[in-house]
Backbone bond lengths (Angstrom), bond angles and torsions (degrees), N, CA, C in turn:
res aa  C-N    CA-C-N  psi(-1)  N-CA   C-N-CA  omega(-1)  CA-C   N-CA-C  phi
1 X - - - 1.439 - - 1.536 110.81 -
2 X 1.320 116.99 -42.04 1.460 119.15 179.56 1.519 110.78 -61.05
3 X 1.335 116.94 -36.77 1.458 121.10 179.03 1.531 110.53 -63.35
4 X 1.353 116.87 -42.57 1.462 120.58 178.72 1.519 111.28 -65.58
5 X 1.329 117.20 -40.40 1.462 120.57 178.39 1.520 110.77 -64.20
6 X 1.318 116.67 -40.40 1.457 120.02 178.58 1.528 110.62 -63.64
7 X 1.338 116.90 -43.61 1.461 120.20 179.22 1.530 110.86 -62.26
8 X 1.337 116.41 -43.24 1.460 120.32 178.80 1.523 110.77 -63.85
9 X 1.325 117.10 -46.47 1.463 120.84 178.78 1.519 110.51 -59.84
10 X 1.318 116.52 -42.83 1.460 121.51 -179.23 1.528 110.55 -62.43
11 X 1.339 117.41 -44.30 1.464 121.22 178.90 1.521 111.38 -65.55
12 X 1.334 116.68 -39.68 1.466 120.10 179.83 1.526 111.02 -66.55
13 X 1.333 116.68 -43.25 1.459 119.95 -177.36 1.527 112.10 -71.26
14 X 1.333 117.55 -26.77 1.465 119.82 -179.84 1.529 111.94 -88.40
15 X 1.333 116.99 -9.67 1.462 120.30 179.25 1.516 113.80 85.80
16 X 1.341 118.35 13.54 1.462 120.13 -179.20 1.529 112.76 -101.30
17 X 1.335 117.67 6.98 1.459 121.10 178.94 1.525 109.07 -97.59
18 X 1.318 116.93 126.32 1.454 122.70 177.61 1.526 108.34 -126.89
19 X 1.346 117.94 106.53 1.464 119.97 -178.46 1.522 111.51 -66.93
20 X 1.320 116.11 157.50 1.456 121.26 177.59 1.529 109.81 -65.80
21 X 1.318 115.07 148.59 1.456 120.50 177.90 1.535 109.52 -68.93
22 X 1.323 116.15 145.85 1.458 121.42 178.22 1.520 108.21 -118.35
23 X 1.335 115.21 129.96 1.456 121.46 179.73 1.517 108.36 -105.66
24 X 1.315 118.13 130.21 1.460 122.08 178.84 1.518 110.97 -83.40
25 X 1.329 116.76 131.05 1.455 122.70 178.25 1.520 107.54 -125.15
26 X 1.335 116.82 129.35 1.455 119.98 178.65 1.520 109.91 -85.49
27 X 1.333 116.06 129.44 1.458 123.13 -179.41 1.533 107.29 -110.95
28 X 1.337 118.47 126.03 1.466 119.78 178.96 1.530 111.34 -70.83
29 X 1.338 115.10 141.58 1.457 121.33 177.32 1.527 109.12 -104.42
30 X 1.328 117.11 166.24 1.460 121.45 -178.80 1.521 112.83 -62.43
31 X 1.333 117.06 -31.16 1.459 120.48 -177.53 1.535 113.02 -82.59
32 X 1.320 118.36 6.40 1.456 122.41 178.55 1.519 114.08 93.82
33 X 1.318 117.60 -16.38 1.460 120.82 177.68 1.523 109.61 -79.56
34 X 1.308 116.06 173.99 1.461 120.80 178.41 1.514 109.11 -125.02
35 X 1.329 115.37 150.28 1.462 119.74 174.11 1.519 107.86 -121.57
36 X 1.314 114.81 148.70 1.459 121.02 -177.28 1.524 109.82 -90.50
37 X 1.314 115.78 128.66 1.455 122.49 178.36 1.516 108.06 -114.08
38 X 1.324 116.72 126.12 1.463 121.08 176.85 1.510 109.64 -84.88
39 X 1.325 116.84 120.27 1.449 122.63 -176.86 1.528 108.76 -120.22
40 X 1.329 116.98 130.08 1.453 120.22 178.94 1.520 109.51 -61.52
41 X 1.308 115.59 128.47 1.458 121.63 -179.32 1.518 107.97 -93.24
42 X 1.320 117.17 110.57 1.460 121.27 -176.25 1.515 113.27 -85.89
43 X 1.328 117.38 -5.61 1.465 119.92 177.83 1.520 109.18 -74.87
44 X 1.297 116.83 139.18 1.468 120.94 178.36 1.514 109.00 -77.30
45 X 1.306 116.70 126.65 1.448 121.37 179.96 1.518 109.44 -97.61
46 X 1.326 116.31 143.22 1.460 119.51 179.65 1.518 109.48 -69.46
47 X 1.315 115.33 142.40 1.456 120.85 177.79 1.517 114.29 88.97
48 X 1.317 118.90 2.80 1.460 119.85 179.06 1.518 109.83 -89.61
49 X 1.304 116.42 154.65 1.456 122.03 177.62 1.526 109.41 -100.61
50 X 1.304 116.76 68.67 1.442 121.72 -179.46 1.514 108.30 -92.93
51 X 1.301 116.87 101.84 1.462 121.15 -172.57 1.518 112.99 -79.42
52 X 1.331 118.66 -9.21 1.461 120.15 179.10 1.513 110.89 -62.20
53 X 1.342 117.90 -30.77 1.451 121.09 -177.10 1.523 112.28 -81.94
54 X 1.330 117.49 -9.39 1.456 120.56 -178.83 1.516 113.04 -89.48
55 X 1.331 117.40 -11.01 1.468 120.61 -175.72 1.500 112.47 -71.90
């Protein structure tokens, strides 16, 4: 785990870490209001620096 944390910290500090996009989805509640749920967006967006596809 420490090795993974170090790798993540290293990528974040060097500017090479790009988190996945999150899409907000409204979920209806019983009282009629809505709450926002953050859902990972697996679609590739144009203009992102996703280096996984370059390997």
